[in-house]
N, C-alpha and C positions, 0 to 999 in steps of 0.2 A: 504495500498501498504505500509506504512512504519512501522507495525506492524506483530508481531507474536504472538497469543497469545494462551492458551489452558490447561485442564485439566488433572491429574494424566494420565489418561488412556494413554496420549500422552504428558506427561510434559518431556518425553526426547529426544522426536523428535522436528525437527524444521518445520514439518507440519502443526502445531500445530494449525491451525484454529485461528480464531479472536472474540473469542468466547465473552470475556469480553467487546468487544466495540459492545455488543448486542442493547445498545440504539442506536438511530440513530445521526449519526452527520450531524446537519441541512448542508447540502450543495447546491450548482449550479446546481445541477444535472439534475434535472426535466427543468429545463432553457436552454436554446438556449446560448451560448457563446457569449459575447456581446464585448468584447474585450480580446487582449492576451498580457502580460506581457511579456518585451524582458528583461529588466536586474532591479537587484535592486542597489541602494549604502544604505550601512545600517551602521549608526554608533550607535553603543549598548554599555550602560553602567551598568554591574552586580555592586550592593552593595548587596553582601550574608547576612550583618548581621542583613540588612530590609528586604531584600525577594524582594528586586526590581530593575528593569527594565526600565531606561530612553532610549529611542533610537529617532533616526532620520532617515526615510528610505524614499529615493530617487527611484520613483516605473516610470518607463521609459515605456509606453504600446503602443500600435495601436489599434484603435477601429474596429472592424469587422463589423461596420453598424454604420450611423447616431447615435450619442452617445451625451446625456444632462445629465448625471447622471451616475458616475463609481462608480462600487460596488466592494467594497474587502473584505474578509474574516479576522478577529481582534480576540484574544483572550479577552471575555466581560471582563476580572480583569485587560485591557488595555485602560485606558482613554487617548482617543483624546485631545492634547491640542492646536492643531494647524496643517491647511492644506493649502499648497500655492500651486499658480499654477507654471508655470515657470518666470511670469512676477512678483513674489511675492506678488500678488494680496492673499489673505485671503478668501478661500471659505467655504462654509457650510457644517459641519460634521453630518450626522444623524446617530447615532448608534442606532441598531435592534438587542437586546438580543436574539431574540429566535431564530435566526440563524449564531448568532456570528458577525454580518456584519457592515458594516460600509460604508455608499451611500455619493457620494461626487459631489455633484451640481455643474457643470461646469460652468464656466464664460460663452461660448458659445456651441454654437453645434461644436462637433467635428466629422468631415466629415469621411464616412466609409475609409479604410485604412489609416488614417490621424495618426501620433504619436504625442504625447506629455509627459509631465511630469508632475506628482504631487508627492509633498514634504510633508510626515506624523510626525508630532513630536507627539511623545506619552510615557505612563509612566503606571508603577502600581505594586502591590506586587503581584505575582506570587508565590504561597506556598501553593494551597489549588488546590482540585480537581472538588471544587463545580460548581464554573463556566468555567467548563472545553470543550474547544468543544465537548468534548464524556463526557456524566454526569459520575461522579465519577472516573472517571480516566485522572491522571494524567499528561499531555502532555509536560507541562513548567512549570519549578520550578527553583528557586534560592535561593542554601544554602550554606552554608560554607562549610560544606563535598564535596558535588556534587550539581552543577546545569547542568540544561539540557534544551534544545530550542529544541524540537522537531519539524520538519515543519509541523508535523501535528497540531502541538499545538495552530499555527495561532500566534506564538509569532513577526512575520511582516505582513504587508496586504496583504496576499495571493488571486489570482485566479486560479480558477478551478485546485483545489486539486488532484495533480496526474497527471495530464492530460496537462497542461501550461507548455513547459519546458521555463527555462531561465537561464540567466548569473546573478552572484552576486560577488560585493567586500562586503564585513563584517568584520568592526573595530569593535572587542569587547575586552572592556576596563574590567580589572579583579583587583581583588590583586595581589601581586607581588608574592604571594605563589601558585597560581594557575596554571595549567595546560592547555589552549583551545584547543580543537580538534573541526576541519572543516575542510572542501573539500575545494582542490585546493590548490596553490601556497601560502606557508607560511611566514608570516615576522611578528618580533617582535621588537617593540620598549619599553624603559621606559619611564616612564612621568618624564617630566623635574618636577625637586624640586619645592617647591612653592617662589616665589617670599620674599624677606627680608623683615619683617615686618608683612607678610601674615598669616594666620592661617594653622599652618600644618595640614599636611592631611597623608592620609594612604598610604603607597607606593604603585601603581598601573601603571602594564604594558596594552599595547594592541597589539592583536593579529590583522593581517591584512591576511584575506583569501582572495583570487580571485579564480574564475573559471570562465572560458572564453569559458566553453562548453556549448550548451544548456542543461540543465538536472534538476536537481532539489537539487541546494545545500543549503538547508536550512536549515541542522541540525546544531546544538552546544551543545559541551559539555564538563563544564570546572569543575577542580575540584585538588586533591591533589593524584596525581599520579605515578607509578612506572613503567616508559619505560623502556621496552626491543625489541632490533633493533635487524634486521636482512636482509642481501642483498641475503642470498640463492637463488636460480634460475631466479636471474636477478631484483627481488623483492627489493622492499623498503619497509619493512613491520617494522610495529609499533605496538606494544602491551601495552597498558595502563592500567595495572589494580590496583586495592586498596593495599595501602603497605601490606594489611593483604594475598594477594593472589600475590603477586611480585615473588613467588617461583614456580607458573606455569605458569611464561609467554613463560618459553624456549618452554615448553611443547604445549600451546597454537599457539605459532608462527610455529613449526614444524606440527601440523594440519592445519593451514592455508594456509600455503603454498601448501601442499597436492593438498586439494581444490582446491585452487586457480590455480594451476597448473594443474591441471586434465580439470577444464573447458576451459583451453584456449587449449587446446587438442581438446577438446567437440568441443567448439562456434568462436574460433580464440583468436585473442587480446582483452582485455578488454580496457576500455576507457582510464586506467592508470595502471601502474605499479605498484602504490603506495597504499598502504593498513592499514587502521587504526582499530585495534580490540581493542576497548575501552570498559570497565565494567561500566555500569551503575546500578543507584540505582533499588531496588526493588521493590518501590513503582510506579513507570511506566509500561510500555510493558517490556516481555521478550525477546524482539527483537528488532532491530532499523536500517533503511540502510539508506544512503546517499552516493555520490560521495567520494569516498576511505574511506569512513566509514563500520564497521558491528559494533554494537554495541549488548552487550548482558547481560542480568540482572546478578548480582552480584550472586543470588543464583544458576545460571548454570557454575558457573566458580568453579568447583569443579576438585581434582584430578584425577576422570576419565574424561576426555574430551566428552563433552556432542557434538560432532562431527557432527549428523546430524541437531541441530540449528545453526553452525557454518555454517556450508556447504549451507544450505538455506540462510542465509544472506549473503552470500558470492555471491552466485548465481546472487542477483540482484543488480550486477554490470554490469551484461551482461542483466539481465530482471528488468528495472526499470531503471538503472542507463543510461546505453546505449541504450537501444530500450524500449520505453514506451506505454501503448494503447493510442489510440489515441480520445475514449471514454470510458465511463464505462462498455458499453456493450462489448468492448476490455480490458476489466479489467485482464483477464485470462493470457494475454500475459506476464504481469509482475507476479502476484502471483502464476498463476498456471503452469508459464515457471521454476519458479524459486523450488517449490514443487517438481516437476518432476525431476529437477535435482540434489538436494537432493537426490532421490531415487537412481538416477544412478550414483550417489557418494557411496551410501549404497552400491548398488550393486558391486561396484568397491572394495569397503572396506571388506565387510561385505561377497560378492557373494550373488548366489539366494536365500537361506533363506531369507539373509536380506531386501533384496529387495521383497520378496515373503512379510514377515512384514510391512513394508510400503504400496504393492498395497493394503492389506486389511485394514489398516489405511483410506487410500483415498477411498476405494470403502465406506465405512461407511460414512464420510463426502461429497461424492457425492450425495449420494443418501439418507443421512439425511431430506436435504429440495428440494427435486427434485420435484419443482410444478412450477417451470417457465424455459422455456429456457435458456439456457447460453447465447445465442445471442440474449435474452429480458434481462440480468441483470440489467440493469438501472431502471427498475419497481421496484426493491429491495431499503431498505434504505443501503447507501455505506459502513456502518459497523452493518450492521443486521446478525444473524446467517444465514442466509437463502444467503445472496448478497456473504458472504465469503466462504460457504461451496461449491457455484456453481464456483469461479472463483479461486477457491485452490485446493479443493479436484476432483472436476471433470473436471478442464482444465488439472491438471495433470494426470488424469484418459484417458483423449482424448489424450495426448502424447502419454502414453504406449500403446492405443491401434493402433494408429496411425503407431509406431514402431513395430507392428506385423504386421500391414498390407502394409506398404511399404518394411519390410526388414531393415535388421540393416545399413547397408551401404546408403542404399537410405534415410532412415530416419536421418541417421546423417548428409547427405549431406544437406540436407532441413533443418537442425537447424543450420548447419555451412554458408550457405547461406542467411539465414534469417537476423540472428545475422549479419552480413557483410555486407547485402543490404540495411541494415535501422540500422546498427549503428549510435548514434547521432541523430536520428529522431524515430516519434512516427510511429507508425504501425495499422491496420486494419486485422479482421479476412480475409478478402478479400485479402489483403496481402500475407497473411501465405495460405490461400488456394493457391494460385495462384502458389507460390513456393513448394507447397507438393506437385502439380498436375505435375510442370514438374518436378520436379525429380522423381516420380512415375511412369510417362510417361504415363498416363490415366487420366480420371475424377476422380474427388474422389467427384464430388458432394452427392453422396448416402452416404459417408461417413462423411462428416458435418453435411450434410443436419441430419440426424439419432440422430446425440448429441451432435450437438449446439441447431437445430431448434427445437428439440423435448423433451420430458424429460421421464422418465419411464427408466427400464432395463430388460433383462429377466429374467425369471426364468428356466435355462433348465431339463426339464424331458427325461427321454430316456425309448423308451421301445422295447425289439428286440428277436430277438427267432436265436437259436443257431443250425445249420443243421453240423452230420458231413458229411465229402464228403467221396468216396470211392476213394482206392489207385490203382490210374490207372495210376502213372508215370512208369517209365523204372526205375529198383532196385536202379543205381545208380544216382537219381536223389531225393530231397529233397522235398515232394509235401505238399502244408497245410494240415490238416486235419479238417477243420471245418471253416465253414462258418458263419458270424452272420451279421444277417438283421435286419433290424430296421429303428427307425426313432427318430430326437430329435425334442421334442415339448416346445413351449411356447407362450404368449399371446401376442406377438405384431405382428400385422398383417402385418406390413410393416417394420419389422426388417429385414437388411442385414448383416452378418458379419461371415468373414473365423473363425473358431472353434475346435480347435484340439479336436481329440478324442483318447484316451488313453484307450486300450485293455489290462488287467492282464490276463496273462494264464500261466497255468502250465509251460511253455517255456519261450519263448521271448517274450518281450513286446513290441505289436503293435500301432503304433502311425499312425494317418490319419488323413489330415486337410480336414473338411467337410465345403461347403459353405452352412450356414444355412440361409434359405431365405424363410419368412414367417414362418407361427405359428407350420406347420411339415416340416421337411428336411429329406429326406430318406436315409439309409447310406448300404452300403454291406463292409464289410473287411472280407478278409479270413486270418485265421491266425492257425500256426502249430501245438501250443499246444489249451489244452483246455480253453475256455473263462472264466473267476473268476468274472473280475470285470470290468466295463464298466466306465469313468468319462469324464464329459465333459469340456473342458476350464483347463486341471489339473493344467496348470501352471497360473492361472490367467491373461490372457492376455485382459482377454474382461471383461467389466463392466456388474455386473450380480447381482441377486438379491439372497438370500440365506438367513435361518432361522440365520445364525448367525449375517448374514450385517443387518436385520428386528432388530434384540433384540441393537445392538450395536449402530443403527440408533435413536432406543428410546431414549438410555440412552444419547446419544449427542444431542436430542433435549430438552430434561429434565433439561440436562445441560445447555444450553441456556437460558430456563425459570428461573433458578436458578439466572441465571446472571439478568435477567430484575425483578429480586423478587419476582415474580410468585412461592413461593412455591407450590403451590395446584397442578398449571397446572403441574410441574416438579415432584411430587408424580404421576399425572396421567399416565405421559411418564414411570416413570421407571416401574409401575405396567401393562403397557401396553408387557413392554419390559420381566415382572417375566411371561407372559401371553404365550410367545414365549417359554421361556425356567427357570422353575419354582424352576430350581436349580443354576441360576446366578448367584453368588458369586459378582458379580459386579455390577447387580440391587439391590441385598441385602444393598449393600455396600453404592451405592448412594442414598436409601431410609433411611438409616441410617444416612447419614449425614443430609440428609432436617430433620430428626426428632431429631437429637442435635442442631443445629440450632434452632429450633422451643421449646430447652429445653424439649421436651418429652423426656426423657432420658430413661425410662421404653422401651417405643416403641423403641427408638436409640439402646438401649442394646443388645433386640429381635431381631432384625436386624441385626446385626452386628456378631451375635450368627450363625444367619442365612446363612449370607455370609464366615462364616469358615467353616461350615458346606453344602458349596454349592459346586461346579466345579471347585474351587481354581482357576479362569480366572478371572484377570491376579492376577500372582502371588502377588504381593504385595500386595495386599486385605489382603492377611492373618497377615501379620507384623504389616499393619497399623488397621486392626480390635481391634487387642491385645491392641496397644496405644491407639484408641478412646476408649475401655472397661475400660484402667485404667483409661483413664482421666475422665470419668461418674462414677466411683466409688471413684477417688479421691472429684469429687466435692459432691456425697453424704455422704462424710466421713467414706469410707468404707477402710481405708488407705492399710489393710493388703492384701484385693482382688484388689486391684490397683498396687502393689508392684508387686503380682503372675502376673498379663496381663504382665506387662512391663518386667518382667524375660523372659516370655513365648514369645514375639517380638523377645527380644534379642535371643532366641535359634532359629529362623528361621532364621538368617545371613543375612537377605536382607535389605539392606541401600537405598534400595529405597527412593530418596525426602530427605534421612535424617533421616529415622524412626527410627532408632537405635540411633541417635544422642539424638533427643527425648526420646527414651525409659529410657536411660543410663541419662539424666536432671530433668528425673521426679521420677528416684528411688532414684536421690538423693535428690529433693525437691518437694513436691506435686505441681500438674495441679493446678494452680488459675484458675478460671473461669475468663471470659472478654468477651466481647461483640465481638460474632460469627458473622461473614459476609457471601458473599458468594463466597470472596478468600479461606475464606477457606476450603471450599470444591471443591477449584480448584486441587486436588493429584492424 
């Protein structure tokens, strides 16, 4: 919910999937919610020099059934020192590290619908990913340059992550040189000087953030930032970048305002007109969101604005902050809706061609792990690649197809009504379907059942015959000269969707909308010019299979296995991609990456050469293959050959993910081998 991650194939888009979160985050998911938190009162002190957090959290909650034990998620690096009830009676707290939880034995049974409070005191060192809720990925870190406490990092006692909406008041004390970014009304106070005779203390100040509308105000970022402000378009916009990126603040502010105001036209007002765009370190997620916060990783803050990543992150102010999923089966209401919002903005900024590229990416993600229906997503691990592909990409594709089925005006009204009616609340699939059907004016059970309750996608094939028509029209009339009679075939017996048919002729191109129902659907189209080519769904309005989608889906599954450390499994998936297209530069590149991590440099070099000799898709495989070959030659002591590769990289003039910067760096100083990780392959 709070992240965006992915590989180089989609590193510059916001719908980047959460592939790095492939190790399951232990969650409450399979269990029924037993309590609901209403409010937090948190006092937190950050000491960057020692990487420590010391905090006190008062948690007000309501029992959803008779309750003897209250369970919360809390980062394993945080040690609970005390838990008390409203009478200040100390309670027993059991730590369960396998699921990052704390179980508190209540004094008496808390009856259903009754409320109480627990106050936790806890502390710990947050500077490692070793005990993170998601193994190997830092979600909470206290450091002198930048500290971040993401909601998903469980830095306070969390219940039903991403589902349980809450209000919060957070008092965060930091060294006085730091700026703190949080959600809600802000107040800053300096710490009183120590009393006479007391030990001198470092100067500190306390930021207070109050968010009084139930949502997810659980993210705090602190550090030394340069702030850029704008009140354009009625917004209260703040851009917090590190000093090295301060010159980019105005440019990102301009983009953020365009995106925010565009979403206002689509969905109506956001929960707040305040937005804080903040730079977060590269050692955590590529992006994160919270009420009034859009966080993007430092590597994404470049002179060429990564407007897709920013658009996706900002869209969560509507889909997540305002309207949130009622259960994990409804999770696509947040991530899928934000993904398609990103696609809509790309269409606004880059036209139909831009949208087409996003839809291709979404189609691959939607079908990469299409083994479980989207309506049953809770059967999957919350941060598994399967779950993320379903809720993010398939969820977005469902909206894309619904837009086609309903038509532009009715679809837009569906989205505006849904955003307005459920603002500040959680919602279910049925809630959304009810509104869509009302706007459409007819039942849509066939649509939602097909795409949410089933798996798979059609692979369209056509067979047809062209007939020449006799010229029996009056001389003044222009008559069709040909009739095309044929069938659209696909292998899903229960399939039903309207599909565009495009017929290229010697003259005018003919388009016809065909209702494809079942495995074979007949069509008959008359044309003036002689038909030359027939294309089914030329504008990619329907989720469908193809050789290209299969190839890229294999590669995406391989990338997911890389993140889980299963390099043998990853190689198997990449080789399946090569079976689909033996000239795929991307598949060869991924194979080369695995061999590079394994230090099998000869095999790696061979595969990078194959990538250079392949189909050249995507374009960045050329520049990065030269850079990687240069590294291999440096490692093996062949400096002249290495510099030749770096120079060839420069000649491509392709600076995708700073490839040219790396090439220049290694021209000056040879590449030195270090321990390779899965993250090194996320290009």
